[in-house]
N, C-alpha and C positions, 0 to 999 in steps of 0.2 A: 504494500500500500504506499510505503514511503517513496517508492520509485515513481508512482503516479503523481504524488504530491510534489515531488521534486521537479517532474516534467512541467506541471502546471505552474509552479513558481518561476521556472526559467522562461516559460512562455509569456507570463504576465510581465516579467522584468523586461523582456524584449519589446513587448507592446508599449510599455511605459516609455521606452526610449525612442519609439517611432512617433511620427507626427502625421496628422491628417489622414489622407486616403490609405496609406499603408496600414495604419492601425485598424481602420475599418475593414480592410481586406483580411487581416488576421482574425478579427472577430467573426467575420462571415465563415472563414475556413473552420474556426473552432466550433461554430454553431452547426455546420454541416457534419463535422466529425461526431459531435455530441448526439445529434439526431440519429446518425447512423448507428452509434453504439446502443442507444435506447431502442431503436427498431430491432436490432439483432437480439438484444436481451428479451424484448417482448415476444419475438418470434420463437425463441428457444426456452421460454419460461417453464413449460411443462417438463422438458428434458432436464433443465437445471434443478428444478424441484426434486425430480426423481434422483438425480445425482447426489444432491445434498442429503436426501433421506437415506440413500444407500450408504453414504459415508458415515452418517450418524449411526446407522444400524451396526456397521462394522466396528465403530469405535466404542459402542456400548455393549458389545458382547462380553460375557463374563470371562 
C-alpha cells in the first residue's frame, strides 16, 4: 500500500510544479486511470469476493 501512496505523492508533487494546461492534462490522465481501475474492480467484484473468502477460509483452518 505504501508503494501506491508513494506513487500518488510523486504524482501530486509533479503536478504542483507544473502550470496551466499541463497540470490539467495530468488531472485528466489521473481521472481516466482512476475510472479504469474502478471499472475493473467493479467488473471483477464477485471473483474478488470469492478470492478473499477462500483466503480467509485457508487462514482460519485449525
